[in-house]
C-alpha positions as CSV (number, residue, x, y, z in Angstrom):
1,M,15.4,18.9,28.5
2,L,14.2,16.6,25.9
3,R,11.0,17.5,24.2
4,A,8.1,15.0,23.8
5,A,6.2,13.8,20.7
6,V,4.7,12.3,16.9
7,L,4.5,10.9,13.1
8,L,5.0,7.8,11.0
9,T,5.0,2.6,11.3
10,S,-3.6,-2.7,10.6
11,T,-7.3,-4.7,10.2
12,V,-8.2,-5.9,6.6
13,L,-9.5,-3.7,3.7
14,V,-12.2,-4.2,0.9
15,C,-13.1,-2.5,-2.4
16,F,-16.2,-3.0,-4.7
17,S,-17.0,-2.5,-8.4
18,Q,-19.5,-1.6,-11.2
19,S,-19.5,-1.7,-14.9
20,P,-16.9,0.1,-17.1
21,G,-17.7,2.9,-19.3
22,R,-16.3,5.3,-21.8
23,V,-15.8,9.0,-21.0
24,P,-19.0,10.5,-22.3
25,K,-19.0,13.5,-24.5
26,S,-21.6,16.2,-24.0
27,A,-22.7,19.2,-25.9
28,T,-22.9,21.1,-22.6
29,T,-19.6,19.8,-21.2
30,A,-16.1,20.7,-22.2
31,E,-13.9,18.0,-23.7
32,P,-12.0,16.2,-20.9
33,V,-8.4,17.4,-20.4
34,R,-5.9,15.0,-22.0
35,I,-2.4,14.2,-20.7
36,N,-0.2,12.1,-22.9
37,Q,-3.2,11.5,-25.1
38,Q,-5.2,9.9,-22.3
39,A,-8.3,11.4,-20.8
40,V,-8.2,12.6,-17.2
41,L,-11.4,11.3,-15.6
42,T,-13.7,12.6,-12.9
43,T,-14.1,10.7,-9.7
44,A,-17.5,9.4,-10.8
45,Q,-16.0,8.2,-14.1
46,I,-13.1,6.5,-12.3
47,A,-15.6,4.7,-10.0
48,K,-17.6,3.5,-13.0
49,R,-14.6,2.3,-14.9
50,V,-12.8,0.6,-12.0
51,S,-15.6,-0.9,-10.0
52,P,-16.3,-4.0,-12.2
53,S,-12.7,-5.1,-11.7
54,V,-12.7,-4.9,-7.9
55,V,-13.5,-8.1,-5.9
56,V,-14.4,-9.0,-2.3
57,I,-12.3,-11.8,-0.8
58,Q,-13.9,-13.6,2.1
59,G,-12.6,-16.5,4.1
60,T,-12.5,-18.3,7.4
61,T,-9.5,-18.6,9.8
62,D,-9.0,-20.2,13.2
63,S,-10.1,-16.9,14.8
64,G,-13.1,-16.2,12.6
65,E,-14.0,-14.7,9.3
66,V,-11.7,-12.4,7.4
67,L,-12.8,-9.8,4.7
68,G,-10.5,-8.1,2.2
69,S,-10.3,-6.8,-1.3
70,G,-8.5,-7.5,-4.5
71,F,-8.7,-6.6,-8.2
72,I,-8.8,-8.5,-11.5
73,A,-5.5,-8.4,-13.4
74,S,-6.2,-10.8,-16.3
75,K,-9.2,-12.0,-18.2
76,D,-8.6,-15.6,-17.1
77,G,-8.9,-14.8,-13.4
78,K,-5.7,-13.5,-11.9
79,I,-6.5,-11.5,-8.7
80,V,-4.1,-9.2,-6.9
81,T,-4.5,-8.7,-3.2
82,N,-2.5,-8.4,0.1
83,L,-0.8,-11.4,1.5
84,H,-2.1,-10.6,4.9
85,V,-5.7,-10.8,3.6
86,I,-5.3,-14.5,2.7
87,R,-2.4,-15.7,4.8
88,E,-4.4,-17.3,7.6
89,M,-7.4,-18.4,5.6
90,K,-8.5,-22.0,5.6
91,T,-11.2,-21.5,3.0
92,A,-11.8,-18.5,0.7
93,N,-14.2,-17.3,-1.9
94,V,-14.0,-14.4,-4.4
95,Q,-17.1,-12.3,-5.2
96,L,-17.1,-10.3,-8.3
97,A,-18.9,-6.9,-8.7
98,N,-21.8,-8.5,-10.6
99,G,-22.4,-10.9,-7.6
100,E,-20.8,-14.0,-9.1
101,I,-19.0,-16.0,-6.5
102,F,-16.0,-18.3,-7.0
103,D,-15.7,-20.8,-4.2
104,T,-12.1,-21.9,-5.0
105,A,-9.1,-19.7,-5.2
106,L,-5.5,-20.9,-5.8
107,V,-2.3,-19.0,-5.0
108,L,-0.1,-18.2,-7.9
109,A,2.5,-16.0,-6.3
110,T,3.4,-14.3,-3.0
111,D,5.8,-11.6,-1.9
112,E,6.0,-11.7,1.9
113,R,8.3,-8.7,2.3
114,R,6.0,-6.4,0.3
115,D,2.7,-8.1,1.5
116,L,1.5,-9.0,-2.0
117,A,-0.3,-12.1,-3.4
118,V,-1.7,-13.2,-6.7
119,L,-4.7,-15.6,-6.7
120,K,-6.3,-17.5,-9.5
121,I,-10.0,-18.2,-10.0
122,A,-11.6,-20.1,-12.8
123,G,-12.9,-17.0,-14.6
124,F,-13.3,-16.2,-18.3
125,D,-13.4,-12.9,-20.1
126,L,-13.3,-11.0,-16.8
127,P,-13.1,-7.1,-16.7
128,V,-9.5,-6.3,-16.2
129,L,-8.2,-3.2,-14.3
130,E,-5.5,-1.5,-16.3
131,L,-2.1,-1.2,-14.6
132,G,-0.4,2.1,-14.4
133,N,3.3,3.0,-14.0
134,S,4.2,3.7,-10.4
135,D,7.7,4.9,-11.4
136,T,6.3,8.0,-13.0
137,L,4.1,9.3,-10.2
138,T,4.1,12.9,-9.0
139,V,3.4,13.8,-5.4
140,G,0.2,15.8,-5.2
141,E,-1.6,14.1,-8.1
142,P,-5.2,13.0,-7.4
143,V,-5.9,9.4,-6.5
144,V,-9.1,7.4,-5.8
145,I,-10.0,4.3,-3.8
146,V,-13.1,2.4,-4.7
147,G,-14.4,-0.2,-2.3
148,S,-16.8,-1.6,0.3
149,P,-15.2,-0.8,3.7
150,R,-17.0,-2.6,6.6
151,G,-19.5,-3.9,4.0
152,L,-20.6,-0.4,2.8
153,E,-20.6,-1.3,-0.9
154,G,-20.2,1.4,-3.5
155,T,-17.9,3.5,-1.3
156,V,-15.6,5.9,-3.2
157,T,-12.9,8.0,-1.5
158,A,-10.7,10.6,-3.2
159,G,-7.5,12.3,-2.2
160,I,-4.0,13.0,-3.4
161,L,-0.7,11.1,-3.5
162,S,0.8,12.6,-0.3
163,S,4.3,11.2,-0.5
164,I,6.4,8.4,-1.9
165,R,8.4,7.0,1.0
166,D,11.1,4.4,1.8
167,S,9.5,1.6,3.7
168,G,12.7,0.9,5.6
169,D,12.7,-2.6,4.1
170,G,14.3,-1.8,0.8
171,F,11.2,-0.8,-1.3
172,K,9.0,2.2,-1.8
173,I,5.5,2.8,-0.4
174,L,2.9,5.3,-1.5
175,Q,1.2,7.5,1.1
176,T,-2.2,9.0,0.4
177,D,-4.9,10.9,2.3
178,A,-7.7,9.1,0.5
179,A,-9.7,7.4,3.3
180,V,-9.5,3.7,3.9
181,N,-11.2,1.5,6.4
182,P,-11.3,-2.2,7.4
183,G,-12.3,-4.0,4.3
184,N,-10.2,-2.0,1.8
185,S,-6.9,-4.0,2.2
186,G,-5.8,-5.5,-1.2
187,G,-7.9,-3.1,-3.2
188,P,-6.6,-0.7,-5.8
189,L,-5.2,2.8,-5.5
190,V,-6.2,4.4,-8.8
191,N,-4.9,7.5,-10.7
192,N,-7.0,10.0,-12.6
193,K,-6.8,7.9,-15.8
194,G,-8.5,4.9,-14.2
195,Q,-5.2,2.9,-13.9
196,T,-4.2,1.2,-10.7
197,I,-0.9,2.5,-9.3
198,G,-0.9,0.7,-6.0
199,V,-2.3,-2.0,-3.8
200,V,-3.9,-0.6,-0.6
201,S,-2.0,-2.2,2.3
202,F,-1.9,-0.5,5.6
203,K,-2.6,2.6,7.6
204,L,-1.4,4.2,10.9
205,R,-4.0,3.5,13.5
206,S,-5.1,6.4,15.6
207,S,-4.0,8.8,12.9
208,E,-6.2,10.3,10.2
209,N,-5.2,10.5,6.5
210,L,-2.0,8.4,6.9
211,N,-2.8,5.5,4.5
212,F,-0.3,3.5,2.4
213,A,-0.2,1.3,-0.7
214,I,2.4,-0.9,-2.4
215,P,3.5,0.5,-5.8
216,I,1.9,-1.5,-8.7
217,N,5.2,-2.0,-10.4
218,Y,6.2,-4.5,-7.7
219,V,3.1,-6.5,-8.8
220,R,4.2,-6.9,-12.4
221,G,7.0,-9.3,-11.5
222,L,4.6,-11.5,-9.6
223,L,2.1,-11.6,-12.5
224,N,4.9,-12.4,-15.0
225,N,6.6,-15.1,-12.9
226,P,3.9,-17.2,-11.2
227,H,4.8,-20.5,-9.5
228,Q,2.7,-23.6,-9.7
229,P,-0.8,-23.0,-8.3
230,M,-1.0,-23.8,-4.6
231,T,-3.9,-24.3,-2.3
232,L,-4.1,-22.0,0.8
233,E,-2.9,-24.9,2.9
234,Q,0.1,-25.5,0.7
235,M,0.9,-21.8,0.7
236,R,1.0,-21.8,4.5
237,K,3.2,-24.8,4.7
238,S,5.6,-23.3,2.2
239,M,6.0,-20.2,4.3
240,V,6.6,-22.2,7.4
241,A,9.3,-24.2,5.6
242,G,10.8,-21.0,4.2
243,P,13.7,-19.0,5.6
244,A,13.9,-19.1,9.4
245,K,12.6,-16.0,11.1
246,E,14.1,-14.4,14.1
247,Q,12.0,-15.8,16.8
248,G,14.0,-17.5,19.6
249,S,12.6,-16.5,22.9
250,S,11.8,-12.9,22.0
251,P,8.2,-11.9,22.5
252,S,6.1,-11.0,19.5
253,L,4.9,-7.5,18.9
254,R,1.4,-8.4,20.2
255,E,2.9,-9.8,23.4
256,T,5.1,-6.8,23.8
257,L,2.3,-4.3,23.4
258,D,0.0,-6.3,25.7
259,W,2.7,-6.2,28.4
260,L,3.3,-2.5,28.0
261,R,-0.4,-1.8,28.2
262,E,-0.5,-3.6,31.5
263,K,2.6,-2.2,33.0
264,I,2.6,1.5,32.0
265,P,-0.3,2.4,34.3
266,L,1.8,1.2,37.2
267,G,4.0,4.3,36.8
268,A,2.8,6.9,39.3
269,T,4.3,9.5,41.6
270,Q,2.6,11.6,44.2
271,Y,4.0,14.6,46.0
272,V,3.1,17.8,47.8
273,K,4.6,21.1,46.7
274,S,4.5,24.6,48.1
275,I,4.1,27.5,45.7
276,T,4.8,31.1,46.5
277,L,4.0,33.7,43.9
278,L,6.7,36.4,43.4
279,D,5.2,38.6,40.7
280,N,4.4,42.2,41.6
281,V,0.6,41.7,41.6
282,N,0.4,38.5,43.7
283,K,3.6,38.7,45.6
284,G,3.5,36.9,48.9
285,I,0.5,34.7,48.0
286,N,1.3,31.0,48.7
287,W,-0.5,27.7,48.8
288,R,0.2,24.0,48.9
289,S,-0.9,21.4,46.4
290,S,-1.1,17.7,46.3
291,N,-0.2,16.2,42.9
292,L,-0.6,12.8,41.5
293,V,1.1,12.0,38.2
294,Q,-0.2,8.9,36.5
295,A,1.2,7.3,33.4
296,R,-1.6,6.4,31.0
297,V,-2.3,4.4,27.8
298,W,-5.1,5.4,25.5
299,S,-4.2,3.2,22.6
300,L,-1.5,0.6,22.3
301,D,-2.7,-2.1,19.9
302,S,-0.6,-1.2,16.9
303,C,2.6,0.5,15.8
304,T,1.0,3.8,16.6
305,A,0.7,4.3,20.4
306,I,-1.1,7.0,22.3
307,I,0.5,7.3,25.7
308,G,1.2,10.0,28.2
309,N,0.5,11.3,31.7
310,I,-2.5,12.6,33.7
311,T,-1.7,15.0,36.5
312,T,-4.3,15.6,39.2
313,T,-3.7,18.7,41.3
314,T,-5.6,19.5,44.5
315,I,-5.1,22.7,46.4
316,I,-4.7,21.7,50.1
317,G,-7.4,23.4,52.3
318,E,-9.6,24.1,49.4
319,E,-11.9,22.2,47.1
320,D,-10.1,23.2,43.9
321,V,-9.1,20.2,41.8
322,S,-7.6,20.4,38.3
323,V,-6.6,17.8,35.8
324,T,-3.9,18.2,33.2
325,E,-3.8,15.6,30.4
326,E,-0.8,15.1,28.1
327,R,-1.4,12.7,25.2
328,N,1.4,11.7,22.9
329,T,0.8,10.0,19.6
330,V,3.9,8.0,18.9
331,P,4.9,6.1,15.8
332,L,6.8,3.3,17.5
333,G,8.8,2.5,14.3
334,S,10.4,5.9,14.4
335,L,11.7,5.6,18.0
336,D,15.5,5.7,17.9
337,S,16.5,5.3,21.6
338,V,15.3,5.2,25.2
339,L,16.8,6.8,28.2
340,V,16.1,6.5,32.0
341,E,17.1,9.5,34.0
342,H,17.0,9.8,37.8
343,T,15.5,13.0,39.2
344,E,15.1,14.3,42.7
345,N,12.2,16.7,43.4
346,V,14.2,19.4,45.1
347,Q,13.4,23.1,45.2
348,N,12.6,24.6,41.8
349,S,12.9,28.4,41.6
350,R,11.3,30.7,39.0
351,P,12.3,34.2,40.3
352,D,10.0,36.1,37.9
353,V,6.9,34.1,38.6
354,A,6.9,31.6,41.5
355,Q,9.0,29.6,43.9
356,I,8.2,25.9,44.0
357,T,9.4,23.7,46.8
358,F,8.7,20.0,47.0
359,V,7.8,19.3,50.7
360,G,6.5,15.7,50.8
361,G,5.6,12.5,49.0
362,D,7.7,11.0,46.3
363,R,10.8,13.1,46.3
364,M,12.6,10.9,43.8
365,G,11.5,9.6,40.5
366,Y,12.7,8.1,37.2
367,K,11.9,9.7,33.9
368,L,11.7,7.4,30.9
369,F,12.4,9.3,27.7
370,L,11.3,7.7,24.4
371,I,13.3,9.5,21.7
372,S,12.4,9.7,18.1
373,K,14.6,10.3,15.0
374,S,12.7,13.5,14.3
375,N,9.9,15.7,15.5
376,D,7.3,13.1,14.6
377,I,5.5,12.7,17.9
378,L,2.3,14.7,18.3
379,S,1.9,16.0,21.9
380,T,-1.4,17.4,23.0
381,T,-1.8,19.0,26.4
382,S,-5.2,20.0,27.8
383,S,-6.4,21.2,31.2
384,S,-9.7,21.1,33.1
385,I,-9.2,24.8,33.8
386,P,-11.1,26.7,31.1
387,Q,-8.6,29.6,31.1
388,I,-5.7,27.4,30.1
389,P,-5.7,26.8,26.3
390,K,-5.1,23.5,24.7
391,S,-1.7,23.1,23.2
392,V,-0.5,20.9,20.3
393,D,3.1,20.5,19.4
394,N,5.3,18.2,17.4
395,T,8.3,17.0,19.3
396,D,11.1,14.4,19.4
397,S,10.5,12.6,22.7
398,V,7.9,11.4,25.2
399,T,8.5,11.4,29.0
400,L,6.9,8.9,31.3
401,I,7.5,9.1,35.1
402,F,7.9,6.1,37.4
403,R,8.5,5.7,41.1
404,D,10.4,2.4,40.5
405,E,13.7,2.4,38.5
406,S,13.5,-1.3,37.6
407,L,10.0,-0.8,36.1
408,A,11.1,2.3,34.2
409,R,14.0,0.4,32.6
410,R,12.0,-2.7,31.8
411,I,9.3,-0.6,30.1
412,G,12.1,1.2,28.2
413,D,13.5,-2.1,27.0
414,A,10.1,-3.2,25.9
415,F,9.5,0.0,23.9
416,H,12.9,-0.6,22.2
417,H,11.9,-4.1,21.2
418,A,8.5,-2.9,19.9
419,A,10.2,-0.2,17.9
420,E,12.4,-2.8,16.2
421,L,9.4,-5.0,15.3
422,C,7.5,-1.9,14.1
423,R,10.1,-1.1,11.5
424,K,7.9,-3.4,9.5
425,K,4.5,-2.0,8.4
426,D,1.5,-2.6,10.5
427,P,-1.1,-4.1,8.1
428,F,-4.9,-3.9,8.7
């Protein structure tokens, strides 16, 4: 029997700033620890040093306003951010930490694969954020994100560098547990020396502390090799005219997820089973139960899905009703294969506990298995019966049950398509 369940595959981010400062010496405070002759700063010192270089990028698109972050990389106004922050903008302005606003921003460089962009504003003698070296990072070292997520200016979050991963697209990404929220995209991930080591880019929705940044060394090439300044409109046209993308008649990720969200709840089976207890204490006791198994979607708007089944059990002849809920948090990008298996609900015997016989209703069903490359699916099972404890497990597959074989196979194909699309990161 395949096991079911979670792990790693969205919204726009913002960071803020303040004025830089030196590490103060104090007669009552020990000298700061130094590594490679450079002071290790406290979180407060990092925030003070970094904040003046962090900017807010605001713009309008066909679907409304967009808010993101960036940081100053040169005194004459080069701004680093995510490409997805500015990609659909028709107009844009850049606001500095001191409140100054630049109404015009040109595009100097883009890296579509790594979701990076460099803008240019008409600045002079601006506070520059020092670039670190992302090739010398150590997993476990402290990191900080400074920003204004959801407009909450002055927000500082701290954590560690959780991992350095392969993106699956030929470059590395940095994983951190430092909290990010909509509005932080494009802002800096900073080490304990106040140097930026990454550009905050995306997170796994519906998952806590799984946040990712693009290593800063990928930015150096863009800063050193800019193209002729472009307007936002010229940038969009250049991308349309670029290498052809695999579109054809294949549905987009959004269309696929919308279709799955609509069709999965159609999966339901209902049956009646007879249960006879065989243990020494309750031997001979039997009852019948009516059971409804309903496939369910809790979240399916990104490359992290929360799906599963709800089973409602009613003891026939009594008022007792119980509900069992199985939720599976699935990183769609890690799904490796799908399988549809035909099952017939014939007698199931457990000699040491009970004998279960299916006596009515849907005697046949189709189990759809969504299989991951590893045990990266988080399965949580809970019951309305207080005596039954909640269980949490990491597994390698999810099982959804359908009455109709055609529906099961079509949903399996859609998940396979979504998994291929989700091999790419899900920016926010």
